[in-house]
N, C-alpha and C positions, 0 to 999 in steps of 0.2 A: 398480617406478618407471618411471612412464609419462611423457610429455611434459610435462604438467601439472605434476606432481612436481617433474621435473628445471627446470622454468624457474622454479619458487619457491627453488631452491636458493641463488642469489645474495643474495637479499633475508633469507634464513635466516642466512646466513653474516654478514651486516652486522647483524643483532640479536644473534647469539651474540657476535661481537666487541664490541659495546657492552656486554652483560652482563659479558664478561670485563674490559673496560676500567674498569667500574664495581665491579669485584671481587664480583660476584655469583656468576658462575662461575668456579670455581678450575681446574677441567680440563674438558676436552670431548674425548672421543675416539670415532673412528667406525671401524667395520669394514665393509667392503664385502662380505666373504664371508657372513658372517650377517647383513648388513643391520641391525646393532644399533648403539645410541648409548650411551654411559656420560657422564654429566654429573654432577661433584661440585660442589655448589652451596653457598653459605653463604646461610641463611634461618633465620627465627625459628621457623617450623613448616611442616608439610605442604601448608597453605592456601597460603602465601606462594610456595614452590615451583612448586605448580601454577599459580598467578597469573603468575608470571614465563614459565613454559613456555607458557603460552597465549598470548603475545606472537608467537610464532614462526608463520611463514606456513604452517609444515609441520606445525603442532600437529593438524589435524584428520587426519592419518595415522597418527598415534603411538598405540599401545598402551604403555602405560608403568605402572611401579609407583615408588612413592617411599618410600625406604628411609633411616632416620636412621642416619647413622655413629657410631660411640661412639670410635673410633680412626682416624686416617689418618696414615701415616708414609711417608717415603721421602725421596730426596734432596733434592727441592724444598722440603721443610719444614725442613731442617736449615740450622744455620749454616754459612757455606762454612768450607773447612780454613783454617786460621792458616799464611801461608807466610812465614818470617822472611827478611827481606832481607840 
């Protein structure tokens, strides 16, 4: 991560936030230790995912794979627990 890369992070975060607000990105996770990013997106196909990712100012730095998920589950994907008053 050089100075040029670091200078692009605020613009990248703004772009990611826009995609989250539009419900294109479901989850965005970054690990600094291994310098990897995991993004869960809603899209019709891999071409659409690549098109959305290419809008990031950091796109030229990325080496990535696009995988289609068959199942995604977790607390965020479930209905809240019912609490009786």
